C-alpha positions as CSV (number, residue, x, y, z in Angstrom):
1,M,-72.2,28.8,-0.9
2,S,-71.0,25.7,-2.3
3,L,-68.1,26.2,-4.8
4,Q,-66.6,23.4,-6.6
5,P,-62.9,22.5,-5.6
6,S,-61.8,23.5,-9.0
7,K,-63.3,26.9,-8.7
8,V,-61.9,27.6,-5.1
9,R,-58.4,26.4,-6.6
10,E,-58.9,28.9,-9.6
11,Q,-59.8,31.7,-7.1
12,W,-56.5,31.1,-4.9
13,A,-54.4,30.6,-8.0
14,L,-55.7,33.8,-9.5
15,H,-54.7,35.9,-6.2
16,N,-51.6,33.8,-5.5
17,P,-49.7,33.1,-8.6
18,G,-47.0,30.4,-8.3
19,L,-48.6,28.7,-5.2
20,D,-49.4,25.1,-5.5
21,T,-53.2,25.0,-5.1
22,S,-53.6,21.4,-6.2
23,P,-54.1,20.1,-2.5
24,M,-57.3,22.2,-2.3
25,E,-59.2,19.9,-4.7
26,V,-58.8,17.0,-2.2
27,V,-59.0,19.1,1.0
28,V,-62.2,21.1,0.1
29,L,-64.1,17.7,-0.5
30,V,-62.8,16.2,2.5
31,K,-63.7,19.1,4.8
32,R,-67.0,19.3,3.1
33,A,-67.8,15.7,3.5
34,S,-66.7,15.8,7.2
35,A,-68.9,18.9,7.8
36,L,-72.0,17.4,6.1
37,L,-71.6,14.2,8.2
38,D,-71.3,16.3,11.2
39,R,-74.5,18.2,10.3
40,A,-76.5,15.1,9.6
41,L,-75.6,13.6,13.1
42,E,-76.2,17.0,14.9
43,P,-79.9,16.1,15.6
44,L,-78.8,12.6,17.2
45,Y,-76.5,14.4,19.6
46,D,-78.6,17.2,20.5
47,G,-79.4,16.7,24.2
48,A,-77.7,13.3,24.2
49,S,-75.7,12.1,27.3
50,L,-72.6,11.9,25.0
51,T,-71.1,13.8,22.2
52,A,-70.1,12.3,19.0
53,P,-66.3,12.3,19.8
54,E,-67.1,10.6,23.2
55,L,-69.1,7.9,21.6
56,D,-66.2,7.4,19.1
57,L,-63.9,6.7,22.2
58,L,-66.4,4.4,24.0
59,I,-67.0,2.2,20.9
60,P,-63.9,0.4,20.8
61,L,-63.9,0.1,24.6
62,R,-67.4,-1.5,24.3
63,Y,-66.2,-4.1,21.9
64,A,-62.8,-4.6,23.5
65,H,-62.0,-8.2,25.0
66,G,-60.8,-6.9,28.2
67,P,-59.3,-3.6,29.7
68,V,-57.5,-1.3,27.3
69,I,-54.6,1.3,27.9
70,A,-55.3,4.8,26.8
71,R,-52.3,4.7,24.5
72,S,-53.7,2.0,22.4
73,I,-56.9,3.8,22.1
74,A,-54.9,7.0,21.0
75,D,-52.9,5.1,18.4
76,H,-55.9,3.3,17.2
77,M,-57.9,6.6,16.7
78,N,-54.8,8.6,15.5
79,L,-55.4,11.1,18.5
80,S,-53.0,12.6,21.0
81,Q,-52.5,10.7,24.2
82,A,-53.2,14.0,26.1
83,G,-56.6,14.5,24.3
84,V,-57.6,10.9,24.9
85,S,-56.7,11.2,28.5
86,K,-58.6,14.5,29.1
87,A,-61.7,12.9,27.3
88,L,-61.3,9.6,29.3
89,S,-61.3,11.6,32.6
90,K,-64.6,13.3,31.7
91,L,-66.2,10.0,30.7
92,E,-64.8,8.5,34.1
93,R,-66.4,11.3,36.0
94,R,-69.7,10.6,34.4
95,G,-69.6,7.1,35.1
96,Y,-69.0,5.6,31.5
97,I,-65.7,4.2,32.1
98,E,-63.5,2.9,35.0
99,R,-59.6,3.3,35.1
100,N,-57.7,0.9,37.2
101,P,-54.0,0.3,38.1
102,N,-52.2,-1.7,35.4
103,P,-50.0,-4.2,37.3
104,A,-47.7,-4.5,34.4
105,D,-47.1,-0.8,34.0
106,R,-47.9,1.9,36.8
107,R,-47.9,4.6,34.2
108,A,-50.8,3.1,32.1
109,A,-54.1,2.6,33.6
110,L,-56.4,-0.1,32.4
111,V,-59.6,1.3,31.0
112,T,-62.9,-0.5,30.8
113,V,-66.4,0.6,29.8
114,T,-68.9,0.4,32.7
115,S,-72.5,-0.8,32.1
116,A,-73.5,2.7,31.8
117,G,-71.0,3.3,29.0
118,Q,-72.3,0.1,27.4
119,Q,-75.8,1.1,27.3
120,A,-74.9,4.5,25.9
121,V,-73.2,3.0,23.0
122,D,-76.1,0.5,22.5
123,H,-78.4,3.2,22.4
124,L,-76.7,5.8,20.3
125,F,-74.5,3.7,18.0
126,P,-77.1,1.9,16.0
127,R,-79.0,5.2,15.6
128,Q,-75.8,6.9,14.5
129,L,-75.2,3.8,11.7
130,G,-78.9,4.4,10.7
131,I,-78.3,8.0,9.9
132,E,-75.2,7.1,8.0
133,A,-76.5,4.3,6.1
134,E,-79.4,6.6,5.0
135,M,-76.9,9.4,4.1
136,F,-74.6,6.9,2.0
137,A,-77.5,5.0,0.5
138,G,-77.2,7.1,-2.9
139,L,-73.7,5.9,-3.3
140,G,-75.0,2.7,-5.1
141,Q,-72.5,0.7,-7.1
142,D,-70.0,3.4,-6.5
143,R,-69.5,2.7,-3.0
144,G,-66.8,0.2,-3.3
145,A,-64.7,2.6,-5.6
146,I,-65.3,5.5,-3.1
147,V,-64.1,3.3,-0.1
148,D,-61.2,2.2,-2.2
149,A,-60.3,5.8,-2.9
150,L,-60.6,6.9,0.6
151,T,-58.7,4.0,1.8
152,R,-55.7,5.0,-0.4
153,L,-56.1,8.8,0.7
154,V,-55.7,7.7,4.4
155,A,-53.0,5.5,3.7
156,V,-51.0,8.1,1.8
157,M,-51.7,10.6,4.6
158,E,-50.6,8.1,7.4
159,R,-47.5,7.4,5.5
160,H,-46.7,11.0,5.2
161,V,-47.2,11.7,8.9
162,A,-45.2,8.6,9.9
163,D,-42.2,9.4,7.6
164,D,-42.2,13.2,8.2
165,P,-39.8,14.2,11.2
166,Q,-41.8,17.3,11.8
167,Y,-44.9,15.2,12.9
168,Q,-42.6,12.9,15.0
169,A,-41.5,15.9,16.9
170,H,-45.0,16.4,18.2
171,T,-45.5,12.8,19.4
172,P,-45.4,12.7,23.2
173,P,-42.8,10.6,24.9
174,G,-43.5,7.1,25.1
175,A,-46.1,7.0,22.3
């Protein structure tokens, strides 16, 4: 069942008169695109040593010019520090990363990718990029305009989250 965003919006507006359903036109497409990307990548990660989110954490560590603190990873990826810390703990137990004391700040460990982590990234990431390249090949000349529109969407959302006090209340101390 693949309804057009305008049809979904019409259905909600019909049953909820007065409700601003305009965000659905964007949200439905963003969620559908995300789900389709996840679906396309599923076979790659089926039986793989890492999950897609774990690989996403390892990639910046793989190409970092030295140790990184978890907070900078969380900030870079717009993830919670608690979530990143939990994922890093799992990766550390499995030998993909190491955490060492930070001489400048005892509260923040220095994170580095191990050779096993590098090998996992080097094995999975090019294959993931191949799937994504194949998936997006059909964009053709519209690719630049789509990237521009998505860049604008992300910038608007980031500004909203940064400027709205309700989101600041959920930021862990020291973030």
